KEKE-3310 file (N, C-alpha, C; in steps of 0.2 Angstrom, whole numbers, plus 5000, padded with zeros to 4 digits):
npx = (5051:5062:5068:5059:5060:5073:5071:5062:5070:5079:5070:5065:5077:5079:5070:5075:5072:5077:5085:5102:5105:5100:5083:5074:5067:5053:5045:5031:5029:5021:5020:5032:5044:5054:5068:5078:5095:5101:5112:5112:5114:5102:5102:5110:5106:5109:5104:5109:5108:5096:5086:5079:5070:5061:5062:5069:5071:5067:5059:5051:5048:5040:5029:5025:5020:5010:5001:4988:4995:5006:5018:5032:5041:5055:5061:5070:5065:5065:5055:5046:5054:5057:5044:5044:5054:5049:5039:5027:5012:5006:4993:4981:4982:4979:4967:4972:4981:4972:4964:4973:4981:4975:4967:4977:4994:5003:5015:5025:5032:5046:5044:5038:5025:5019:5020:5013:5000:4998:4998:4987:4978:4982:4990:5003:5016:5025:5040:5048:5061:5064:5061:5051:5037:5030:5016:5008:4998:5005:5022:5021:5010:5015:5026:5019:5012:5023:5028:5017:5014:5026:5026:5014:5018:5028:5020:5012:5022:5027:5015:5014:5020:5010:5000:4995:4989:4973:4966:4960:4943:4941:4931:4927:4939:4940:4930:4934:4945:4940:4933:4943:4951:4941:4937:4943:4957:4957:4958:4971:4979:4977:4983:4996:4999:4999:5009:5020:5020:5022:5034:5049:5065:5076:5077:5085:5092:5091:5080:5070:5070:5067:5054:5047:5048:5040:5028:5026:5023:5012:4995:4985:4968:4958:4946:4938:4940:4944:4959:4963:4957:4964:4977:4975:4972:4985:4992:4986:4991:5005:5006:5002:5013:5022:5018:5020:5034:5038:5035:5023:5012:5008:5010:4994:4987:4978:4973:4969:4963:4957:4949:4939:4929:4914:4906:4912:4925:4942:4948:4959:4959:4950:4960:4972:4989:4999:5011:5008:4998:4990:4985:4973:4967:4963:4948:4933:4922:4905:4901:4890:4881:4890:4891:4900:4912:4917:4926:4933:4932:4930:4941:4936:4934:4928:4917:4920:4929:4921:4912:4920:4924:4911:4908:4918:4923:4935:4944:4953:4960:4962:4971:4973:4981:4991:5000:5016:5019:5009:4999:5002:4996:4983:4980:4979:4968:4970:4971:4981:4992:5001:5018:5016:5004:4992:4977:4975:4963:4956:4946:4931:4930:4926:4921:4930:4926:4913:4897:4897:4911:4914:4905:4911:4924:4922:4916:4927:4937:4932:4935:4949:4966:4968:4965:4965:4961:4953:4961:4965:4971:4976:4970:4973:4971:4970:4974:4978:4985:4999:4999:4991:4999:5010:5005:5001:5014:5018:5010:5013:5027:5027:5021:5030:5041:5037:5036:5049:5055:5050:5056:5070:5069)
npy = (4894:4901:4905:4913:4924:4929:4933:4944:4952:4957:4965:4974:4981:4986:4996:5006:5013:5012:5017:5017:5002:4987:4982:4971:4955:4945:4930:4920:4902:4887:4887:4892:4905:4914:4924:4937:4939:4953:4960:4957:4958:4964:4965:4954:4942:4926:4909:4904:4915:4917:4914:4903:4911:4908:4905:4916:4932:4943:4958:4961:4949:4943:4952:4950:4936:4938:4945:4946:4943:4936:4939:4951:4967:4976:4992:5007:5021:5036:5046:5042:5042:5055:5059:5052:5058:5071:5068:5064:5055:5046:5051:5044:5051:5048:5037:5025:5021:5021:5010:4999:4999:5007:5021:5028:5028:5025:5031:5020:5013:5002:4989:4972:4971:4984:4984:4973:4977:4988:4983:4975:4984:4990:4986:4992:5001:5014:5016:5021:5020:5023:5015:5008:4997:4985:4974:4960:4948:4940:4941:4949:4958:4964:4971:4979:4987:4994:5002:5010:5016:5023:5032:5039:5045:5054:5062:5068:5075:5084:5091:5101:5112:5117:5121:5111:5094:5086:5074:5058:5054:5047:5037:5033:5029:5017:5009:5007:5000:4988:4984:4981:4971:4961:4959:4966:4963:4949:4940:4943:4940:4927:4922:4926:4919:4906:4906:4908:4897:4887:4890:4885:4881:4882:4884:4877:4887:4884:4875:4884:4892:4883:4880:4892:4894:4884:4887:4899:4894:4888:4885:4895:4897:4911:4915:4918:4931:4946:4950:4963:4966:4957:4963:4975:4971:4966:4978:4984:4976:4978:4992:4993:4987:4996:5007:5002:5001:5014:5020:5026:5019:5007:4990:4984:4995:5009:5010:5006:5009:5005:5011:5000:5000:5009:5004:4996:4994:4990:4985:4985:4971:4969:4972:4964:4961:4970:4964:4951:4950:4943:4944:4938:4941:4953:4964:4965:4978:4984:5000:5007:5000:4994:4981:4965:4954:4937:4929:4936:4951:4968:4983:4992:5006:5007:5014:5028:5028:5023:5033:5044:5040:5040:5054:5060:5059:5061:5054:5039:5032:5029:5033:5029:5034:5033:5043:5049:5063:5071:5067:5074:5087:5082:5077:5089:5094:5103:5112:5114:5120:5114:5115:5116:5122:5115:5114:5107:5101:5098:5085:5084:5074:5057:5041:5026:5018:5022:5030:5043:5047:5045:5054:5066:5065:5066:5079:5087:5084:5088:5096:5094:5087:5079:5076:5079:5068:5071:5066:5054:5051:5053:5056:5053:5056:5051:5050:5038:5024:5027:5041:5044:5039:5047:5060:5057:5056:5069:5077:5072:5075:5089:5092:5087:5095:5107:5104:5101:5113:5120:5114:5118:5131)
npz = (5031:5037:5025:5020:5029:5026:5013:5015:5023:5014:5007:5016:5018:5005:5004:5011:5023:5036:5050:5056:5064:5056:5052:5064:5062:5067:5068:5072:5073:5074:5088:5092:5092:5080:5077:5069:5073:5083:5078:5065:5047:5037:5023:5019:5025:5034:5036:5049:5056:5060:5074:5086:5097:5108:5121:5127:5135:5128:5125:5113:5108:5118:5117:5104:5106:5115:5107:5094:5082:5069:5064:5065:5063:5069:5070:5066:5059:5048:5049:5059:5069:5071:5076:5088:5094:5096:5105:5099:5096:5082:5071:5060:5045:5032:5024:5021:5031:5042:5038:5037:5049:5059:5069:5076:5081:5095:5108:5118:5133:5131:5136:5140:5145:5143:5129:5125:5129:5121:5108:5107:5104:5093:5078:5077:5085:5093:5102:5118:5117:5104:5094:5081:5080:5070:5067:5060:5050:5042:5035:5023:5026:5036:5030:5021:5030:5037:5026:5024:5036:5039:5028:5031:5043:5038:5030:5040:5047:5036:5033:5042:5036:5028:5036:5044:5045:5043:5053:5049:5053:5069:5072:5059:5055:5063:5058:5044:5047:5052:5041:5032:5039:5039:5026:5014:5013:5013:5002:4997:5008:5009:4998:5000:5011:5006:4997:5006:5014:5005:4999:4993:5000:4991:4974:4960:4947:4934:4933:4937:4926:4916:4920:4919:4905:4900:4905:4899:4886:4887:4881:4887:4892:4884:4886:4875:4871:4862:4852:4855:4867:4875:4874:4880:4893:4897:4897:4908:4918:4917:4919:4932:4939:4936:4943:4956:4956:4954:4966:4968:4972:4986:4990:4989:4988:4980:4962:4945:4928:4912:4898:4888:4878:4872:4881:4891:4904:4909:4924:4939:4951:4967:4982:4979:4977:4965:4959:4959:4949:4934:4917:4916:4928:4928:4929:4920:4918:4917:4911:4914:4923:4932:4933:4933:4925:4929:4943:4952:4961:4956:4959:4973:4971:4959:4955:4954:4943:4933:4932:4928:4915:4909:4909:4903:4888:4882:4890:4892:4901:4919:4934:4950:4965:4980:4982:4989:4991:4985:4993:5005:5003:5000:5013:5020:5014:5003:4988:4973:4960:4946:4939:4925:4924:4927:4935:4951:4960:4976:4981:4992:5007:5006:5011:5007:4992:4991:4985:4988:4988:4975:4968:4974:4968:4955:4954:4958:4948:4936:4921:4921:4922:4933:4951:4969:4983:4998:5013:5007:4993:4976:4959:4942:4925:4907:4890:4887:4896:4897:4896:4907:4917:4917:4919:4933:4938:4936:4944:4957:4957:4956:4968:4977:4974:4979:4993:4997:4994:5005:5016:5013:5015)
capx = (5050:5068:5070:5054:5063:5078:5068:5059:5075:5081:5064:5066:5083:5079:5066:5080:5069:5079:5091:5106:5105:5095:5077:5074:5061:5051:5039:5028:5027:5021:5021:5039:5046:5060:5070:5085:5100:5101:5117:5112:5113:5096:5104:5113:5104:5110:5100:5111:5107:5089:5087:5073:5071:5055:5064:5072:5067:5066:5052:5048:5046:5035:5024:5022:5017:5004:4997:4985:4998:5010:5025:5034:5047:5057:5065:5070:5064:5066:5049:5043:5059:5055:5038:5046:5059:5045:5034:5020:5009:5004:4986:4980:4980:4976:4963:4975:4984:4966:4962:4978:4984:4970:4967:4982:4999:5005:5022:5024:5039:5048:5044:5033:5018:5017:5020:5007:4994:4997:4997:4981:4973:4984:4996:5009:5017:5031:5043:5052:5068:5065:5059:5044:5036:5024:5014:5003:4996:5011:5027:5018:5006:5020:5030:5015:5011:5029:5028:5011:5015:5032:5023:5009:5022:5031:5015:5010:5027:5027:5009:5015:5022:5004:4995:4993:4985:4967:4966:4954:4938:4942:4925:4927:4945:4939:4925:4938:4950:4936:4932:4950:4952:4936:4935:4947:4963:4957:4961:4978:4982:4976:4988:5003:5000:5000:5016:5025:5020:5024:5040:5055:5071:5080:5076:5090:5090:5089:5073:5065:5070:5063:5047:5045:5048:5035:5022:5025:5021:5005:4989:4980:4961:4957:4938:4935:4941:4948:4966:4963:4956:4970:4982:4973:4973:4992:4994:4984:4996:5011:5006:5002:5020:5026:5016:5024:5041:5039:5033:5016:5007:5012:5006:4987:4984:4978:4970:4970:4958:4957:4942:4939:4925:4909:4901:4916:4932:4945:4951:4962:4954:4951:4964:4977:4996:5000:5016:5005:4992:4990:4980:4967:4965:4960:4941:4929:4916:4901:4902:4883:4878:4895:4891:4907:4913:4922:4925:4936:4929:4934:4942:4930:4933:4926:4911:4922:4932:4916:4909:4924:4923:4904:4908:4924:4924:4942:4948:4953:4963:4962:4975:4972:4987:4992:5007:5018:5019:5003:4995:5003:4991:4977:4979:4977:4962:4972:4972:4987:4993:5007:5022:5013:4998:4986:4974:4973:4958:4955:4939:4929:4931:4921:4923:4932:4921:4906:4895:4899:4917:4913:4903:4916:4930:4920:4915:4933:4941:4929:4939:4956:4969:4969:4963:4967:4955:4955:4963:4965:4975:4976:4968:4976:4968:4974:4971:4980:4989:5005:4997:4989:5005:5015:5001:5002:5020:5019:5007:5018:5034:5025:5020:5037:5046:5035:5037:5056:5056:5048:5062:5076:5068)
capy = (4900:4905:4908:4919:4929:4931:4937:4950:4956:4961:4970:4980:4984:4989:5002:5012:5017:5010:5022:5014:4995:4983:4980:4964:4952:4940:4926:4914:4896:4881:4889:4895:4912:4914:4931:4938:4942:4960:4963:4953:4963:4961:4964:4948:4937:4919:4905:4903:4922:4917:4909:4901:4915:4907:4905:4922:4938:4948:4961:4961:4942:4943:4956:4946:4930:4941:4949:4942:4943:4931:4942:4958:4970:4981:4996:5014:5025:5043:5051:5040:5044:5062:5060:5050:5063:5076:5065:5064:5050:5048:5050:5042:5057:5045:5032:5018:5019:5019:5004:4993:5000:5010:5028:5032:5024:5029:5029:5017:5011:4996:4983:4967:4972:4990:4983:4968:4980:4992:4979:4972:4989:4992:4982:4995:5005:5017:5015:5027:5018:5025:5010:5007:4990:4984:4967:4958:4941:4937:4946:4953:4963:4968:4975:4984:4991:4998:5007:5015:5020:5028:5037:5043:5049:5059:5067:5071:5080:5089:5095:5107:5118:5119:5122:5105:5089:5084:5067:5054:5054:5040:5032:5031:5024:5010:5006:5005:4995:4982:4981:4979:4965:4955:4959:4969:4960:4942:4936:4944:4937:4919:4921:4927:4913:4900:4907:4908:4890:4883:4892:4880:4884:4884:4880:4878:4892:4881:4873:4890:4895:4879:4881:4899:4893:4879:4891:4904:4891:4885:4888:4896:4900:4918:4916:4920:4938:4949:4952:4970:4966:4954:4968:4980:4967:4966:4984:4986:4973:4982:4999:4991:4986:5003:5011:5000:5003:5022:5022:5029:5015:5003:4985:4983:5002:5012:5006:5009:5006:5007:5010:4995:5003:5014:5000:4992:4996:4985:4988:4980:4968:4972:4969:4960:4965:4971:4960:4944:4950:4941:4947:4934:4943:4960:4963:4968:4981:4988:5007:5010:4996:4992:4973:4963:4947:4933:4927:4942:4958:4974:4988:4995:5012:5006:5019:5035:5026:5023:5040:5048:5038:5042:5061:5063:5055:5061:5050:5032:5028:5032:5030:5032:5032:5036:5045:5052:5071:5073:5066:5080:5092:5079:5077:5095:5096:5109:5111:5117:5121:5111:5120:5117:5126:5111:5115:5100:5103:5093:5083:5083:5068:5052:5035:5022:5014:5025:5034:5050:5048:5045:5061:5071:5065:5069:5086:5090:5083:5092:5095:5094:5081:5075:5079:5076:5066:5072:5060:5048:5050:5057:5053:5056:5053:5052:5047:5031:5023:5030:5048:5045:5038:5053:5065:5056:5058:5076:5079:5070:5079:5096:5092:5085:5101:5112:5102:5101:5120:5122:5111:5122:5138)
capz = (5035:5037:5018:5019:5033:5022:5007:5017:5026:5008:5005:5021:5017:4999:5004:5014:5028:5042:5052:5060:5063:5051:5056:5066:5060:5071:5066:5076:5069:5078:5095:5093:5089:5077:5075:5067:5078:5083:5074:5058:5041:5033:5016:5018:5031:5033:5040:5055:5060:5062:5079:5090:5103:5112:5128:5129:5139:5123:5125:5107:5107:5123:5115:5099:5108:5118:5102:5089:5076:5068:5062:5067:5062:5074:5066:5067:5053:5048:5051:5065:5074:5072:5080:5094:5097:5098:5109:5096:5093:5074:5069:5053:5041:5026:5026:5020:5038:5046:5036:5039:5056:5064:5069:5079:5084:5101:5110:5125:5136:5128:5141:5138:5147:5139:5122:5124:5129:5115:5102:5107:5102:5086:5075:5077:5091:5094:5109:5120:5115:5097:5089:5078:5079:5065:5067:5055:5050:5039:5033:5018:5029:5040:5025:5018:5036:5038:5021:5025:5042:5038:5023:5034:5047:5034:5028:5046:5048:5031:5033:5046:5032:5025:5041:5048:5042:5046:5054:5048:5059:5072:5071:5052:5054:5066:5053:5039:5049:5052:5034:5029:5042:5037:5019:5009:5013:5014:4996:4996:5014:5008:4993:5003:5016:5002:4995:5012:5016:4999:4996:4994:5002:4986:4968:4955:4942:4927:4934:4937:4919:4912:4922:4916:4898:4899:4907:4893:4880:4888:4878:4892:4889:4884:4887:4869:4870:4856:4853:4857:4874:4878:4874:4886:4900:4898:4898:4915:4923:4916:4922:4939:4941:4935:4949:4962:4955:4954:4972:4968:4976:4990:4991:4985:4988:4973:4957:4938:4924:4905:4894:4883:4873:4875:4886:4896:4906:4912:4930:4944:4956:4974:4987:4977:4975:4958:4957:4958:4944:4927:4913:4918:4935:4927:4929:4915:4922:4913:4913:4917:4928:4936:4933:4931:4923:4932:4950:4955:4962:4954:4964:4977:4968:4952:4953:4951:4937:4927:4931:4924:4908:4907:4909:4899:4882:4880:4895:4891:4907:4925:4939:4957:4969:4987:4981:4995:4992:4983:4999:5010:5001:5002:5020:5022:5010:4999:4980:4970:4953:4944:4935:4919:4925:4928:4942:4954:4965:4981:4982:4999:5009:5006:5013:5002:4989:4992:4980:4990:4986:4968:4966:4975:4964:4948:4954:4958:4943:4931:4914:4922:4921:4939:4957:4975:4987:5005:5017:5003:4988:4970:4953:4936:4919:4901:4883:4887:4902:4898:4897:4914:4922:4917:4923:4940:4940:4936:4950:4962:4957:4958:4976:4980:4974:4984:5000:4997:4995:5012:5020:5012:5018)
cpx = (5056:5070:5065:5057:5068:5076:5065:5064:5078:5076:5065:5072:5083:5075:5070:5077:5073:5085:5095:5106:5099:5089:5078:5067:5060:5045:5037:5027:5027:5023:5028:5040:5053:5062:5077:5089:5100:5106:5118:5111:5108:5097:5107:5112:5106:5106:5102:5110:5100:5088:5080:5074:5065:5057:5068:5068:5066:5059:5048:5044:5040:5028:5021:5018:5010:4999:4993:4988:5003:5017:5026:5040:5048:5062:5065:5070:5064:5061:5046:5048:5058:5049:5040:5050:5055:5039:5027:5018:5007:4997:4986:4977:4978:4972:4966:4979:4978:4964:4967:4981:4979:4971:4973:4988:5003:5012:5021:5031:5040:5049:5038:5026:5015:5016:5014:5001:4993:4995:4991:4976:4975:4990:5003:5010:5024:5034:5047:5059:5069:5064:5052:5043:5029:5022:5009:5002:5001:5016:5025:5014:5010:5024:5026:5013:5017:5029:5023:5012:5021:5030:5018:5013:5025:5026:5012:5015:5027:5021:5009:5016:5015:4998:4993:4988:4978:4966:4959:4949:4939:4937:4925:4933:4944:4935:4930:4943:4946:4935:4938:4951:4947:4935:4940:4953:4963:4960:4968:4982:4982:4982:4995:5004:5002:5007:5021:5025:5023:5031:5046:5061:5075:5078:5081:5088:5088:5082:5068:5065:5066:5055:5044:5044:5041:5028:5020:5022:5014:5000:4984:4973:4961:4950:4935:4935:4945:4955:4967:4962:4961:4976:4981:4974:4981:4995:4992:4989:5003:5012:5005:5009:5024:5024:5019:5031:5043:5038:5026:5011:5011:5007:5000:4984:4984:4975:4971:4965:4959:4951:4943:4935:4920:4905:4905:4922:4935:4949:4955:4957:4955:4956:4969:4983:4997:5006:5013:5000:4995:4985:4973:4963:4961:4952:4938:4923:4912:4901:4895:4881:4883:4895:4898:4907:4918:4921:4928:4932:4933:4936:4936:4929:4931:4921:4914:4926:4927:4913:4913:4924:4916:4904:4913:4926:4932:4947:4947:4957:4963:4966:4974:4978:4987:4999:5009:5017:5013:4998:4996:4997:4984:4975:4977:4971:4964:4973:4979:4988:5000:5011:5020:5007:4992:4984:4972:4969:4958:4948:4938:4930:4925:4924:4925:4927:4914:4904:4897:4906:4917:4911:4908:4922:4928:4919:4922:4938:4939:4932:4946:4959:4970:4966:4966:4960:4957:4956:4964:4970:4975:4973:4971:4972:4972:4971:4973:4983:4995:5004:4995:4994:5009:5011:5001:5009:5021:5016:5011:5024:5033:5024:5026:5041:5044:5036:5045:5058:5055:5054:5068:5075:5069)
cpy = (4905:4909:4914:4925:4933:4936:4944:4955:4960:4966:4976:4984:4989:4996:5008:5016:5017:5015:5017:5006:4992:4982:4973:4961:4946:4937:4921:4908:4890:4882:4891:4901:4912:4921:4931:4941:4950:4963:4960:4959:4960:4961:4958:4943:4930:4915:4904:4910:4922:4912:4908:4906:4914:4908:4911:4927:4944:4951:4961:4954:4941:4946:4953:4940:4933:4944:4944:4941:4937:4933:4949:4960:4975:4985:5003:5017:5032:5047:5048:5042:5051:5063:5057:5055:5069:5074:5065:5057:5051:5046:5048:5048:5055:5039:5025:5016:5018:5012:4998:4993:5002:5018:5032:5026:5028:5027:5026:5015:5004:4990:4978:4969:4978:4988:4978:4972:4985:4988:4975:4977:4991:4987:4985:5000:5008:5016:5021:5026:5020:5021:5010:4999:4989:4976:4966:4950:4937:4943:4951:4959:4967:4973:4981:4989:4996:5004:5012:5019:5025:5034:5042:5047:5055:5064:5071:5076:5085:5093:5101:5113:5121:5120:5117:5100:5088:5077:5064:5053:5047:5035:5029:5027:5018:5006:5003:5000:4988:4979:4978:4972:4959:4954:4960:4965:4952:4938:4937:4940:4929:4918:4921:4921:4907:4900:4906:4900:4885:4884:4887:4884:4887:4880:4882:4883:4889:4878:4878:4892:4890:4879:4887:4898:4889:4883:4896:4901:4888:4888:4889:4899:4907:4920:4920:4928:4940:4950:4959:4970:4963:4959:4973:4977:4967:4972:4986:4982:4976:4988:4998:4990:4992:5007:5009:5002:5010:5024:5026:5026:5010:4997:4984:4990:5005:5007:5009:5005:5008:5006:5005:4998:5007:5010:4997:4995:4990:4988:4982:4977:4971:4968:4964:4964:4964:4966:4953:4944:4947:4944:4944:4937:4950:4959:4968:4971:4985:4995:5010:5006:4994:4984:4971:4956:4944:4933:4933:4948:4963:4978:4991:5003:5012:5012:5026:5034:5027:5030:5045:5047:5040:5050:5064:5058:5055:5057:5043:5028:5032:5029:5033:5029:5035:5039:5050:5060:5074:5072:5071:5085:5088:5078:5083:5098:5102:5107:5115:5117:5118:5116:5121:5120:5122:5112:5108:5102:5097:5091:5082:5076:5063:5045:5031:5018:5016:5029:5042:5052:5049:5052:5066:5071:5068:5076:5090:5090:5087:5091:5094:5087:5076:5079:5076:5073:5067:5066:5054:5047:5055:5053:5057:5052:5055:5049:5040:5030:5026:5038:5049:5044:5044:5059:5064:5058:5065:5079:5078:5074:5086:5097:5091:5092:5106:5111:5103:5109:5123:5120:5116:5128:5138)
cpz = (5035:5030:5017:5023:5029:5016:5009:5021:5020:5006:5010:5020:5010:4999:5007:5019:5035:5044:5057:5059:5059:5055:5058:5064:5064:5068:5070:5071:5074:5086:5097:5090:5087:5075:5073:5073:5078:5079:5067:5053:5037:5026:5014:5023:5029:5038:5047:5060:5062:5067:5083:5097:5108:5119:5131:5132:5134:5123:5119:5106:5112:5120:5109:5101:5111:5113:5098:5083:5075:5066:5065:5064:5067:5070:5068:5060:5053:5051:5057:5071:5076:5077:5087:5098:5100:5103:5106:5094:5086:5073:5062:5049:5034:5028:5025:5027:5042:5044:5039:5046:5061:5064:5072:5081:5089:5103:5117:5127:5132:5133:5138:5139:5143:5132:5120:5124:5123:5109:5102:5104:5094:5084:5075:5083:5090:5101:5111:5119:5107:5092:5086:5077:5075:5065:5061:5055:5046:5037:5028:5021:5033:5036:5023:5024:5037:5032:5022:5031:5042:5033:5027:5039:5044:5032:5034:5047:5043:5031:5037:5042:5029:5030:5045:5044:5046:5047:5051:5054:5062:5072:5064:5051:5057:5061:5047:5040:5049:5046:5031:5032:5039:5030:5014:5008:5012:5008:4996:5002:5012:5003:4995:5007:5012:4999:5000:5014:5011:4997:4998:4996:4997:4980:4963:4950:4936:4928:4934:4930:4915:4913:4919:4908:4896:4900:4901:4887:4881:4884:4883:4889:4890:4885:4881:4869:4864:4858:4857:4865:4878:4879:4880:4893:4902:4900:4906:4920:4922:4920:4930:4942:4941:4941:4955:4961:4956:4961:4973:4972:4981:4991:4987:4985:4981:4968:4950:4934:4917:4901:4888:4877:4876:4881:4892:4898:4909:4918:4935:4949:4963:4978:4985:4975:4968:4955:4956:4952:4938:4923:4914:4924:4934:4926:4924:4918:4917:4916:4916:4923:4934:4937:4931:4929:4927:4939:4954:4955:4959:4960:4967:4974:4961:4950:4951:4944:4931:4926:4927:4917:4905:4905:4904:4894:4880:4885:4893:4896:4913:4930:4945:4961:4976:4987:4987:4996:4990:4989:5005:5009:5002:5009:5023:5019:5006:4992:4979:4963:4951:4940:4928:4918:4926:4935:4945:4961:4970:4982:4990:5001:5008:5008:5007:4999:4989:4986:4982:4987:4978:4965:4968:4970:4957:4948:4954:4952:4937:4924:4915:4921:4927:4945:4963:4978:4994:5009:5013:4998:4982:4964:4947:4930:4913:4895:4883:4894:4903:4899:4905:4919:4922:4920:4931:4942:4940:4942:4956:4962:4958:4965:4979:4980:4978:4991:5001:4998:5002:5017:5019:5015:5026)
residu = (MET:LYS:GLN:ASN:ILE:ILE:GLU:TYR:GLY:LYS:LYS:PHE:ALA:ASP:ILE:GLY:PHE:SER:LEU:GLY:ASP:SER:PRO:ARG:ILE:LEU:VAL:GLN:GLN:ASN:HIS:ARG:VAL:PHE:GLY:THR:GLU:PRO:ASP:ALA:ASP:SER:THR:ASP:LEU:ARG:VAL:LYS:GLU:ILE:CYS:ASP:ILE:THR:GLY:THR:SER:ASP:PRO:ALA:LYS:GLY:ALA:LEU:ILE:ALA:SER:PRO:TYR:GLU:ALA:MET:VAL:VAL:ALA:LYS:THR:GLU:TYR:THR:ALA:MET:CYS:ILE:ARG:ASP:GLY:LEU:SER:ILE:PRO:ALA:VAL:LEU:ASP:ASP:MET:ALA:MET:ILE:ILE:GLY:SER:ARG:VAL:SER:ILE:VAL:PRO:GLU:ASP:ARG:LEU:SER:LEU:ALA:LYS:ALA:LEU:ARG:LYS:SER:PRO:SER:VAL:LEU:THR:THR:GLU:GLY:ASN:LEU:MET:VAL:CYS:GLY:ARG:ASN:LEU:TYR:GLU:VAL:PHE:THR:GLY:LEU:LEU:ILE:LEU:GLU:LYS:ASN:ALA:GLY:ILE:PHE:VAL:ASP:ALA:ASP:PHE:LEU:GLY:GLY:ALA:HIS:PRO:VAL:CYS:PRO:LEU:MET:GLY:LYS:LEU:GLU:HIS:LYS:ILE:TYR:LEU:LYS:LYS:TYR:SER:ARG:LYS:GLU:MET:GLU:ARG:GLN:ASP:ARG:LEU:GLU:GLN:GLN:ALA:PRO:ALA:GLU:ILE:PRO:GLU:ASP:ILE:LEU:GLN:ASP:ALA:ALA:SER:ASP:TYR:ALA:GLU:MET:ASP:LEU:PRO:LYS:LYS:ASP:ARG:SER:PRO:GLU:GLU:GLN:LYS:CYS:ARG:GLU:GLN:VAL:VAL:GLU:TYR:GLY:ILE:ARG:LEU:LEU:ASP:SER:GLY:LEU:VAL:GLN:GLY:THR:TRP:GLY:ASN:LEU:SER:LEU:ARG:LEU:ASP:ASP:GLU:TRP:MET:LEU:CYS:THR:PRO:SER:GLY:MET:ASP:TYR:ARG:GLY:LEU:THR:PRO:GLU:ASP:ILE:VAL:LYS:VAL:ASN:LEU:GLU:THR:LEU:ALA:TYR:GLU:GLY:ALA:LEU:LYS:PRO:THR:SER:GLU:LYS:ASP:PHE:HIS:ALA:GLY:ILE:TYR:ARG:ASN:ARG:PRO:ASP:VAL:ASN:ALA:VAL:ILE:HIS:THR:HIS:ALA:ARG:TYR:ALA:CYS:VAL:TYR:ALA:ALA:CYS:GLY:LEU:SER:PHE:THR:THR:SER:SER:GLY:ASP:ALA:ILE:GLU:CYS:ALA:ALA:TYR:GLY:PRO:SER:GLY:THR:GLY:LEU:LEU:SER:ARG:ASN:VAL:GLN:ASN:ALA:ILE:GLY:GLU:ASN:ARG:GLY:CYS:LEU:MET:LYS:ASN:HIS:GLY:MET:VAL:ALA:VAL:GLY:SER:ASP:LEU:ASP:ASP:ALA:PHE:HIS:THR:ALA:MET:SER:ILE:GLU:ASN:ALA:ALA:LYS:ALA:ARG:ILE:GLU:GLN:PHE:TRP:GLU:GLU)
# end
């Protein structure tokens, strides 16, 4: 458990969101609460800096115990700090926040009773002391929640330059949050829990290298698939990681696909982190019926992927992301044109994974190279995954340049 806290301390430090002191990490285990010391450096945590705080009067500890969650991070981040300073609660302007956190994050006093009451309604809360608290069922969910909430706060702030964001309908937000908790996140949560419970404190590097070498030499079954299909599966895994590394997606959010032939596509599975995917996890889906092979379910957005392939013979790859700056325009329901002259229309809102969303995306993208999805994200297409990836980057960079120009003015 302490080793897991150390690993996530580094992850929180690497994203560079924190203002001032390092974020504090708290975890419940066996009716005890362990937390990092307030002055500990999360970039270089040591085991002795993770203490049993069960018997202390720490309000964050008390709030975590009273909540239905197992882990928490307490941090100060740039955009949530702006909202606290201006006395603004943060509405969900994207449905990824609605799913994982809920429709709104409020500001409350930083005392145990106020925090506990707020955390029974939402896994995240802002405090009058300037802190952001994000809870979850494990540290993976906390980390993803922090990424999504700070991104949503930034979009909420930046959207003022464009006339203001349109929040996700609260009723729809509650529905999507329930679906996330009961269905969408279950497989990834189970996988992360296994990793956290089984993670050894330390494994010598030579043993890790030998194990990796042995695994690479194993004759794993390929389910009688062609070399071309295997290559395509590997490309989908590769570009999933590239999307994470580029910041275009966070956690399990977003998806991508590759046309296999006139009848089938390969796409990412539902609710699984890209860094844990293997070629065997990529799902083969029929373009007409949406029937799929294997035990893993394909992305819930498979409908619009297949629809684009059916309507656009020139498209062989589709990438859907929740990119930070493109989503400012998506949250406002606005279209724009890139510097290269590509028209990026904004599709009308549709709930995730529905036929309505699929139809809206296909109408908006038309013959263009990409489109926005209101309160949701962005879609980019291309002749192959590299082409689609660079289109996604082009759309995001164009939106970023426009927003940064507003800040400079």
